N, C-alpha and C positions, 0 to 999 in steps of 0.2 A: 344592849341589842345594837348590832353593827349598823351603820349608816347605808343607805342605798349605794353612795359613792364608794364608800369601803368595800361593800359586798361586790360591786362591779369590778373594782380594782384587783379584788382576790380572784374573781372569775378570770379575767384577763391574764393574770399572772398564771393561773393554772392552765390556760390554753395554750400559752407561749410555752411553758414548760413541756406540755404534751408535745406539741409540734417539734420541739427541739429533740425530745427523746426519740420521737418516730425518725426525725432526719437522721440522728446518729445511727440508730437501728438499721436504717437503710443504707447507711453508708454515703449519705450525701454530703459532699464537701462544705455545701452551704452552712451546715451546723457548726464546722470548725474554722469558721472565719471568712467566708466568702464576702460577708456583709462588709467586713473591715478591709477587703483587699483594695489597694496593695499596701501592705505595711512594711515593706522592703524592696530594695533594688529588684527589677527584673531583667533576666538574661534574655538577650535576643540572639539566637543562633544564626549565623549567617555561614552556609556551607562551602564559601569560596574564599579566597585570599582576599587580605586587606588592599584596598587601592582600585579594585574592580568595581564594574557596574552595581552588582548586588549590594556589595559593601558601602557604595557612596549612598545608594537609596536609604539603607537603613541608618547611616551616620547623619544624614540630613533630616530624617524623620524622628529619630530617637529623642533629641531634645525637645522637639515641640510636643511630641507625644508624651514625654516624661512631665513636662510641666503641667500639662491637662490632668495628669493622673496623680500628681504630687509625689513621684517616686523617679529615681535615676533608672534608665533602661541600658544596661551595659552590653555593648557589642562583644559577641563571643565567635571569633572566626574559627571554624573548623573545617578547613579545606581538604579536599583528597577523595579520589576514587568517584569522580564526576558527581560530586555533592552527596555521596552516599554516607560518608563518615559523620559529617555533621547532621544530616537529617535523621540517621539512626540515633545519634546522642540526642537529639531532641525527643525522638519518639519514645526513648526509654526515660524521659524525665517526668517526675511527678505532675499528674495533671491538676495543680493547685494554682495555675496563673501566674506563675513565676519563671515559666519558661515560654517564649515564643520563638518562631521560625519564619525565616523567609522562604517561602516554598516556590519553586518555579516549574516550568515545563518539565526539567529533566527529573527533579525529585518526584513530582506529583503525576506525572503522565508518563513520560518516556521509558524511566528505568525499569518499570514493571515489565515491559515488553522487551527491551535489550538485553536483561539479564536473566537467566534462568532462576537463579536465587537472590532474593536481596534480604537483608537482615530486618528491613522494616517493611511495612506495606502503607500505601498512601491512606487506607483505612484507618491507621492508627492516628490520624490527625483530624481536628475539626477545623473547617475553615472560619476565619474570622472576616476578612474582606480582602478584595482585590486591591492593590495599590497601583501599580504603573506597568506600562510595557515599554521595551525598546524595539521600535520598528526595525525591520531587516531589509538591506539593500543589497541589489547585485551591483558589484562595483568591478572596475577594470582599471588598469593601468592607463594614464592618459595617452600613451603612444601606441596602444592597442588599436587594431584595425577595426574597431566597431564605433560608428559615429551615433548609433541609437540602440535602444533596445529591440526594435523590429529588425534592424540589420543584424544584430547579435542572434537574435532567434532564427532567422533564416539561416545564417551561416552555419551555426552549430548543428542544425538538423540537416543541412546538407553535407556536413562532413563529421559523420558520427566517430567517436572516439579520438578525434583529432585534437580537441582540446581538454583541458584540464581545469578545475577549479580547487580553491583553498578552502577550507573551513577550519574553525578552532578544534575540531576534533569529531570522532565518530561519535553519533547520538546526540550532538549539540543541535539546538533549534536551527542553527545556521545549515548544518548537513541535512537535516531532514526537511528544512524548507527546500533546498536545491532537490532533493529526491523527490518531493511533491512536484516541484516544477518540471522535472524530467518526466514524472508520471503522467503530467497533464499534457505534455507538448510531444511526447514521444523522441525526445532527444536523449543522446547518449554522450555524456560529458564525464570525464575520470576524476573521481574523488581523491584529492591529495589533503589528508587529515594532519592537523599541527596539533602540538600539545599547548593550545591556548590561543587565545585572540592575538596576543601580542606578536606571537612568532608567525600567525598566518598574515597579519597586517604588514609585518616587516618585510616579508617575501613579496606581497603584493605590490608594495611601493618600490622594491628593488626590480620588479618585473620578472622575477623568477617564476611565478605562475600568473598567467594572463587574466584570471578573473577570479572572483571570490564572493562569498556572502558575508557581511558585515553588519553588525548592529549599529545604530546611530551613534552610540556613545563612542565606539571606536572608530567610526567612520568620518564624523562631522569635522574634527580637527584637520584631517588630512584633505576632506574635499575642499574646506575653506583655503587651504594652502595651496591647493592645486596639483597635489601629489597623487590623488586618486580621482576617478571621474564615476559617478553614480549613473546607471543606466535606467534602473527601474526599482520600484519599491514593492516589496511583496506583501501587498495590501490592496483590498478592493479601490482604495482612492489614495489620491495624494496625500501627503503629510505636510502639516505646517512648517516643519523645520526645512522642507525641500519642495517649494511649490512648483518648481519647474520640472521636476523628476515625475515622469508617468508612472501609473500602477499598471500591473500586468494586466488587470481587468480591462483597462483602456486599449490593450493589445489584441483582445479578444480570448484571453487566457482566464477562464473563470476558476473560482475556487481557491486562488491564491491569497490565503489570509494567514500569514505566520507572523509571530513577534516573539521576542524573548520576554515572557511576563513574570511578573513577580506579585505573589499574594502573601497575606500574613494569616500563619497557621497556629494552633496551640495543640498539645497532646489531647488525643481524644479522652473525654471524662472530665475536662475542665468545667468547672460549673457555668451554667448557662448565663446567670447574671453577670460573670466575668466577661465571657464571650462577647456578650451584649454590650458592655460598657466600653470594651476594647475597640469594638467595630464601630461605634458611635463616635468615640474619640479619634479613631483612625481617619474616618472619613471628615471630621472636622479639620484636623491636621493637614489633610491632603487639599483641602479646600482654602487654605491660607494663601493669600496672593503672592507673598514674598518666597515661601517654600516652593509654590508651584512653578514660578518663574525659575528658580534655581534649577529645578529638576527639569525643567523643558530645555534651558540652556544646555544642559547636558546631555541631551537627546532623548530623554524620556517623554512618554505620552501619560500624563496622569489620568487615571481612570478608575476612582474609587467605587466600590459596590458593597452591599451587605453580604452576610455569609450565605444566605439562601442563593443569590446571583451567583456568588462563586462556586457553590456546589454543583448548580446546573451547568456552568462552564466547565467545570473539571470532567464531568459525566460526558459532555459533547466532545471535549478535547480527547478525551481517552478512548472513545469510539472512533473517532477519525484518526488518530495516530496510530493505535494499534492495529488497525486495519491495513494502513500503508507499511507500516514496519513489518508485518506479516507477509504481504503481497510482494515485498521487494526483497525479503529475506535479509534483513538488517539485523545484525548483532553486534553488541560491544565485547562480546567474549572470544 
C-alpha cells in the first residue's frame, strides 16, 4: 500500500501534467518555456540609426538589463520610413519574449494618424514600461532678435508668416510640438522640415533658419558652447538640465507638454510572466544611480513606469495628438 507521501506526490504530478496539457491545448506559451525564459540572447529592435538618442538609450540600458536577466540583449538597428520599418519588423516577430522594441511617439501614436496605411498597428504590441523622455526646446541662433520667449511670442504673432522654423521632419515630435504651440497661441510660422535632427541643427547653428524645435540631447552641447540659445521648454515646468529656461506655462500658454518619449514594448501575445519580469527589471535598471546619471547627462529625463501606466499614457497621447493632426490637416504622405 503506497504511503501518504507517495500518494500526495502522485496527485501533485497528475495535477501538474493536467495543467501543462491544458496550457498546451489553449496555446499558452507558458507551457513551451516561459518559466525558463530567457534561455538565449534577446533582440532589441531600435527603429532608428545607430548613434541617435533612441540608440543611445537602448545601448546604455542593454548591459544593465541583460545582467539582471542573465542573457545578452543585442541591439538591432532597423531605421527607415519614420520608424515604420523597424516597428513592423518587431510586430511580426514571435511573441516569445526574445524580441523587444523601443517604441516612441512616432511609432505608437503619430504614425497611425499621419499615414493612411501602416503595415503594423500599435495594437500589435504590449507595453512593458516607460523608460525616459527627451524634453523639447524652442531654440534660436544667438544673434536672432529675440531676447526672451515673451518677446518671441509677441513678435511672431504680430508678423504672421514672416518667420520660419526648423524641425527634423514632418510628423516628428518636434514638428507636432510647434504645431501644438501655434494652435494654442494662434501664431503663424512657416515649417521647414529637414531629413533628421543633424541637418536641422546644422542650419540653426549657421543661421539659415532663425528658430527651431530641438530635443535636449541634440541641443545641450550647442547651448553649452554658446552656438544656440534656448528660449523656452515645451513642458509645464522648467527642467533640471536648464533651470534658467522658462516653460510656456509660465508665459501663460497652457497645455504645452511635449517630449520625445521612449517606452519598451513586446509583440502582443508575449506571456504575461515574461512581460512582468521585463517590466520589473527595467524599472530596477533605470533606478541605478550611475546609469541614471549617464542618461541625464545626455539630456534624458528618466521616468520608469509599469505596463498599466504606459498603457493609460498611450491612450491619452493618442486622443490628444490624433485630434490635433486631424484639426490641422497634417499628413506625412
